[in-house]
Structures are given as structure tokens and as C-alpha cells.
C-alpha positions in Angstrom: -16.3 -11.3 -20.7 -16.6 -12.8 -24.4 -19.6 -12.9 -25.9 -21.9 -16.2 -25.6 -23.8 -16.9 -28.3 -26.1 -19.8 -29.0 -26.4 -22.6 -31.3 -29.0 -24.5 -32.4 -27.1 -27.4 -32.8 -29.2 -30.7 -34.9 -25.9 -33.4 -33.8 -25.0 -33.0 -38.1 -21.5 -31.6 -39.6 -22.9 -28.2 -40.3 -24.3 -27.3 -37.0 -21.5 -29.3 -35.3 -19.0 -27.1 -36.9 -20.5 -23.6 -36.4 -19.5 -24.7 -33.1 -16.6 -24.9 -32.9 -15.6 -22.2 -35.6 -17.5 -20.0 -33.0 -15.0 -21.7 -29.8 -12.0 -21.1 -32.1 -13.0 -17.4 -32.5 -13.1 -17.0 -28.5 -17.1 -16.6 -28.0 -18.8 -18.8 -25.4 -21.1 -21.4 -27.1 -24.3 -23.0 -25.4 -25.7 -25.9 -27.2 -29.6 -26.4 -28.1 -31.8 -29.2 -29.7 -35.1 -29.0 -30.1 -37.3 -32.6 -30.7 -39.9 -31.5 -33.1 -40.7 -35.4 -33.6 -40.5 -39.0 -32.6 -37.5 -39.1 -35.4 -35.2 -36.3 -33.3 -34.8 -38.0 -30.8 -32.2 -39.8 -32.3 -30.4 -36.3 -33.3 -31.2 -35.0 -29.5 -28.5 -37.4 -29.0 -26.4 -36.9 -31.0 -26.3 -33.8 -30.4 -25.7 -34.2 -26.5 -22.6 -36.1 -27.2 -20.7 -34.0 -29.6 -21.7 -31.0 -26.9 -19.8 -33.2 -24.2 -16.8 -33.8 -27.0 -17.0 -30.1 -27.5 -17.1 -28.4 -23.4 -20.1 -26.7 -24.1 -23.3 -26.5 -22.2 -26.6 -28.0 -24.1 -30.3 -28.0 -23.4 -32.5 -30.0 -25.2 -35.7 -28.1 -25.4 -38.8 -30.8 -26.4 -41.4 -29.2 -28.8 -43.2 -31.8 -30.3 -47.2 -30.2 -29.3 -46.0 -26.2 -30.5 -43.9 -27.9 -33.5 -47.3 -29.5 -34.7 -49.4 -26.8 -34.0 -47.5 -24.2 -35.3 -45.7 -26.3 -38.3 -47.4 -29.5 -39.4 -51.6 -28.1 -38.6 -50.8 -25.9 -41.3 -48.9 -28.3 -43.7 -51.4 -31.2 -43.5 -53.9 -27.9 -43.8 -52.2 -26.0 -46.8 -52.7 -29.4 -48.7 -56.0 -30.2 -47.9 -56.7 -25.8 -49.4 -55.3 -27.3 -52.8 -51.6 -25.6 -52.3 -48.2 -27.1 -51.9 -46.8 -26.0 -48.1 -42.6 -25.4 -47.7 -43.1 -26.3 -43.7 -39.4 -25.5 -43.6 -40.4 -21.8 -44.5 -43.3 -21.2 -42.1 -40.5 -23.1 -39.2 -37.7 -21.1 -39.4 -39.5 -18.0 -38.2 -42.4 -19.2 -36.1 -40.2 -22.7 -33.8 -36.4 -22.5 -34.8 -35.6 -18.6 -35.3 -38.3 -17.7 -32.8 -37.6 -20.0 -29.9 -33.6 -19.3 -30.4 -34.6 -16.0 -29.1 -36.6 -17.1 -26.5 -33.9 -19.8 -25.1 -31.2 -17.3 -25.5 -32.7 -14.7 -23.0 -33.2 -17.1 -21.4 -29.8 -18.0 -21.1 -28.1 -14.7 -21.5 -26.7 -15.4 -24.9 -26.5 -12.2 -27.0 -26.6 -13.8 -30.2 -27.6 -17.0 -31.4 -26.0 -18.7 -34.3 -27.2 -21.7 -37.2 -26.0 -24.1 -39.8 -27.6 -22.0 -43.5 -25.0 -21.1 -45.3 -25.4 -17.9 -45.4 -24.6 -14.4 -44.8 -25.6 -11.1 -42.8 -25.2 -8.3 -43.8 -25.9 -4.8 -42.3 -26.8 -1.5 -43.8 -28.2 1.4 -42.2 -31.3 2.4 -44.4 -33.0 5.9 -44.8 -34.8 6.8 -41.5 -31.3 6.6 -39.7 -31.9 2.4 -39.0 -30.3 -0.6 -39.2 -30.8 -2.9 -41.7 -30.4 -6.4 -41.5 -30.0 -8.3 -45.4 -29.8 -11.8 -46.4 -26.8 -12.3 -48.6 -26.5 -16.2 -50.7 -23.9 -18.5 -49.5 -21.2 -19.4 -50.9 -22.2 -22.7 -52.1 -24.6 -22.5 -54.9 -25.9 -26.3 -54.0 -26.2 -25.8 -50.3 -27.5 -21.9 -49.9 -30.7 -21.6 -47.8 -31.4 -17.9 -48.5 -34.2 -19.4 -49.8 -36.0 -21.0 -46.8 -35.4 -17.2 -44.4 -37.0 -14.7 -46.5 -40.4 -15.0 -43.5 -37.2 -14.2 -40.8 -37.9 -10.0 -39.0 -35.3 -7.7 -38.4 -35.0 -9.0 -34.5 -34.6 -12.5 -35.5 -32.0 -11.0 -37.7 -30.3 -8.9 -35.7 -28.8 -11.3 -33.1 -27.8 -14.2 -35.3 -24.1 -15.1 -36.9 -24.3 -17.8 -40.2 -20.6 -19.0 -40.0 -20.7 -21.1 -43.1 -22.3 -18.8 -45.4 -18.0 -18.1 -47.0 -17.3 -22.5 -46.6 -17.8 -24.9 -49.4 -20.0 -27.6 -47.8 -17.0 -29.7 -48.5 -14.4 -27.9 -46.5 -16.5 -28.1 -43.7 -16.4 -31.7 -44.0 -12.5 -31.3 -44.4 -12.8 -29.1 -41.6 -14.7 -31.6 -39.3 -11.7 -34.7 -39.9 -9.0 -32.4 -38.8 -10.6 -31.4 -35.6 -11.3 -34.7 -34.8 -15.6 -34.5 -35.1 -15.6 -36.5 -38.2 -18.2 -38.4 -36.3 -20.9 -35.6 -36.3 -23.6 -36.7 -38.9 -22.8 -40.1 -39.1 -27.4 -40.6 -40.2 -26.8 -38.5 -43.3 -28.1 -35.1 -44.8 -31.6 -34.5 -42.7 -35.1 -34.7 -44.3 -36.1 -32.6 -46.3 -38.8 -32.3 -44.3 -38.0 -32.7 -41.4 -41.7 -34.5 -39.7 -42.3 -36.4 -42.9 -39.6 -39.7 -43.4 -41.4 -40.7 -46.3 -44.0 -39.6 -49.4 -45.9 -37.0 -47.9 -49.1 -38.5 -49.4 -48.5 -41.4 -46.9 -47.7 -39.0 -44.0 -51.3 -37.0 -44.3 -53.4 -40.7 -45.2 -52.4 -41.4 -41.8 -52.5 -38.3 -40.2 -56.0 -36.8 -41.0 -58.9 -38.3 -39.7 -61.5 -39.5 -41.8 -59.1 -39.5 -44.8 -61.1 -41.3 -47.3 -64.2 -38.9 -46.6 -61.9 -36.1 -46.4 -59.5 -36.5 -49.6 -61.7 -37.8 -51.9 -62.2 -39.0 -56.1 -62.8 -36.6 -58.1 -61.8 -35.8 -62.0 -59.1 -35.3 -64.7 -60.3 -32.5 -66.4 -58.1 -30.6 -69.2 -57.6 -27.2 -70.1 -60.9 -26.9 -71.5 -62.6 -28.6 -68.8 -63.3 -32.5 -70.4 -63.7 -34.1 -67.8 -60.5 -37.7 -68.7 -60.4 -39.8 -65.8 -60.5 -40.7 -62.3 -58.0 -39.0 -60.4 -57.4 -40.4 -55.9 -57.7 -37.3 -54.3 -56.0 -33.3 -55.4 -53.8 -33.9 -52.6 -52.0 -36.4 -53.3 -51.1 -34.1 -57.0 -48.4 -31.3 -56.8 -48.4 -28.7 -60.2 -45.7 -29.9 -62.3 -46.1 -33.7 -61.8 -46.0 -36.5 -64.6 -45.2 -40.0 -62.4 -47.9 -41.0 -60.5 -51.0 -39.2 -62.3 -53.1 -42.8 -62.8 -53.9 -42.6 -66.1 -53.2 -43.1 -70.0 -53.3 -40.2 -72.1 -51.1 -42.1 -75.0 -48.7 -39.0 -74.7 -47.3 -37.0 -71.2 -49.3 -35.3 -68.9 -48.4 -33.2 -66.1 -50.4 -31.4 -63.0 -51.5 -27.5 -64.6 -53.9 -27.0 -61.8 -55.1 -28.3 -58.7 -59.3 -27.3 -57.9 -60.0 -27.6 -54.2 -63.2 -26.4 -54.7 -64.3 -28.6 -57.8 -61.6 -31.3 -56.6 -60.4 -31.3 -60.4 -56.9 -31.6 -60.9 -56.5 -30.1 -64.8 -53.3 -32.5 -67.1 -52.0 -30.5 -69.8 -48.7 -30.7 -71.7 -45.6 -29.7 -70.6 -45.9 -26.1 -73.1 -49.0 -25.5 -70.6 -46.8 -25.1 -67.4 -45.1 -22.4 -68.6 -44.7 -18.8 -68.0 -44.2 -14.7 -67.4 -46.2 -14.3 -64.9 -48.1 -15.0 -61.0 -49.7 -14.1 -58.1 -48.3 -13.4 -55.1 -50.2 -12.7 -51.4 -48.8 -9.8 -49.4 -45.4 -10.1 -50.1 -42.6 -8.7 -47.6 -39.4 -5.9 -48.5 -36.3 -5.4 -46.3 -37.0 -1.8 -47.2 -39.5 -0.6 -49.7 -39.9 -2.8 -52.8 -36.5 -2.6 -55.4 -37.5 -0.7 -58.8 -34.4 -2.1 -60.7 -31.8 -5.3 -60.6 -35.2 -7.5 -59.1 -34.7 -11.3 -59.7 -37.5 -14.4 -58.3 -37.0 -17.8 -57.7 -40.1 -19.7 -57.3 -38.4 -22.5 -56.1 -35.6 -23.7 -54.1 -32.3 -23.7 -56.5 -34.6 -22.8 -59.5 -32.5 -19.8 -60.7 -33.4 -16.3 -60.5 -36.0 -14.6 -62.6 -35.3 -11.5 -63.4 -38.8 -9.3 -62.9 -41.0 -5.9 -62.6 -41.3 -4.9 -59.5 -44.5 -6.5 -58.3 -48.3 -4.6 -59.0 -51.2 -4.6 -56.6 -54.2 -6.1 -58.1 -55.8 -5.5 -54.6 -57.1 -8.0 -51.9 -53.3 -8.4 -51.3 -51.8 -9.7 -54.5 -50.1 -8.8 -56.7 -48.5 -10.7 -60.1 -45.2 -10.0 -61.2 -44.2 -9.9 -64.6 -40.6 -12.2 -65.3 -38.6 -11.1 -68.5 -38.1 -15.1 -68.9 -40.9 -17.9 -68.6 -40.6 -19.9 -64.9 -42.0 -23.4 -65.1 -44.7 -25.1 -62.9 -45.6 -21.8 -60.4 -46.8 -24.0 -57.5 -49.1 -21.7 -55.2 -48.4 -22.7 -51.7 -44.6 -22.4 -52.5 -42.7 -19.1 -51.8 -41.3 -16.2 -54.2 -38.0 -14.7 -53.2 -36.9 -12.3 -53.7 -33.5 -10.7 -55.0 -30.4 -7.8 -56.3 -27.4 -9.7 -57.2 -27.1 -12.5 -54.9 -29.2 -10.1 -51.2 -32.6 -10.8 -50.1 -35.0 -8.5 -50.5 -38.4 -9.8 -50.2 -40.6 -12.5 -50.9 -43.8 -13.9 -50.6 -46.0 -17.3 -50.5 -47.3 -18.2 -54.6 -51.6 -17.4 -54.3 -53.3 -19.5 -56.4 -53.5 -18.1 -60.4 -56.9 -18.8 -60.9 -58.0 -15.0 -62.9 -54.4 -14.1 -64.0 -55.6 -13.2 -67.4 -57.4 -10.7 -66.7 -54.8 -8.3 -65.2 -52.3 -9.9 -68.3 -52.5 -6.9 -71.2 -49.8 -8.3 -74.4 
């Protein structure tokens, strides 16, 4: 009896290629598409059509209500707290992979698969139990390990990632050879699937009494001097330069956002760089590596060598980097690697008060 694999299908290039590759390897393949928002309904139809062409079972699960509760609302709450959230990190653990595992159990599938450009490595730990490590994909421009640091060991134990050793260009050629060119004709999926345009417009249309909740406040400099008036702190992100709505006669960047005081701090580009950051409650695959550690502070940023994080209390840790990082952004992820192996991750915390733990 062939191993059964449940594939998360979007109707796009990558998940279609995964289905075809697994069929070639002799797996029994079943497709599953989630409708998470109104925009994903068309993707479900495209996925269903591709499943028929491939000759595989296909299911559609409308999870809009659960998705809004678990992903959309925390996204909105993050901005209102002065953070810049990354909903994909949260969605992968609490929605996408959780639902794939649940449906796999329901359909009798031993494994689950997605079109992420990563690899998976199994290794025995000192306690004799297996540990599953995510390895970066061979295509540097498509590697998606950054978004997967919150996946549990139980979820990873069931995963297959067929595209980890592929270049995106080769995947596209593979589809052409196999007469599956129609996959992904709508283009690449959006970075935030439920935000069709500017996130600011999304916040304005999804927050009741938005003008009462998001009010004008003060732009300030690093000394606390008022520079002008901003439109509301959730409409700004760390490192932002364009669209500030203020003219100072020199380039200005968002340095800090204070939700409690409703202030947005501006300064020069040199004030954005640092060798230190605070993180919240990191999780590790198998303990904290003491050597060879590096960290990525945003998707596609280069890893920066760093020391093992040190506790400063209240679930927070300070990370000393060996090189400078720019625009450390609370709410984003700090993802840790040893070489090309993902070993842990955390959320970047508010950097308020960090200077008291810096000894240089």
C-alpha cells in the first residue's frame, strides 16, 4: 500500500509541482485547499481543476471564521500594540500545518506536504528521541525557512518538502514538460494573503470606530522634542522613510513607535543600526547552540553571527550580534541558524530599556 500524502494546494506553481512529483514517486496524493478569505475562493477553484487534471482526490475547507480569529485579529491587535506583525509565521503553525495534520488524520494520510522551499533533516538527540530540523532551500531567493520556525516537532515529523533542492526556474520548466503550465497563471501569491493592498487601508476598514482608536499624535526626535504631527502610530513601521507626511529638510526614518504615548520617533539612518536586540521567549529545536549561531531579523536578510541569547528576565533575552543590523522591528521574527540549519526562533520584543543591559 503506497504512503498517502495530503498536499496543501493553492492552485499555484509550487503546490501543483509537489503533487506531480509525489505522484511520480508512487505516493497516493490527496489535495486540500483552504478558503481563508474572499480572495482565496478563486484559488480553490483553480486547485480543484488542477486536481482533476492530475487525477487526485481534492477537498476544500472553508476556514474563514477560524482564520479571522487566529490570524487576522492578532494581526490587527499587533499593529494597535505598536508592533509590525508577520501573520505568515503565526498562520503556518496555528492554521496551515495544524489543519493539514487534522485533515490528514481524517483522510488516513500518513504524511503532509507543501510547496515551501526548504528541506527537512531528522537527527537523534541525546535523549534518544528524534529531532526534526528545517534546512534552508537551495534557491536562496525562495528559501522560506524564516516563516517556519514556530512549527512543532509533531508537525515536522509528518512533513515532506519536495522543493527544497529545486530552483524556482527549474520548477517552472518541470511544469511545462508535464503539461501543467496553467498552474499559477494568476501570478505569485501575495505576501499577506488577506491584505489585497496597503495594510493601512485594511486596518481602516477592519477596525470599528477607527478614527477614535487610531488618533493623531506627535513625531518626536531621540531627545523627545516634538517635530510634527503623525496620522496614527499603527500607520508606520520601523525603518520607514517615505510617506511620513513631514518635511524636516533632511532624510528621516522611523526609529521607534510608542503605542502608550502615541508617539513616533524619527531620526537619521545611522540611528537605525545596532548590535543588540531584545527577543521574547525563544524556542529551540534542541537547546541553545553555544557556537556557530547566526540570526536573521527579517525575511531575506543576511544571517548575522551572534552570541547565544542571555536572559534579562520576564521571558525576554538580549542578543549580541557580531555585525550591525538595521531597523530592528518589534513583532517581526528573529530566526536562528547554525550554518543552513534552523535551530530556533523568537519574536523581536520592544527594545525599550535595552541600554541597561548593554555593557560596552
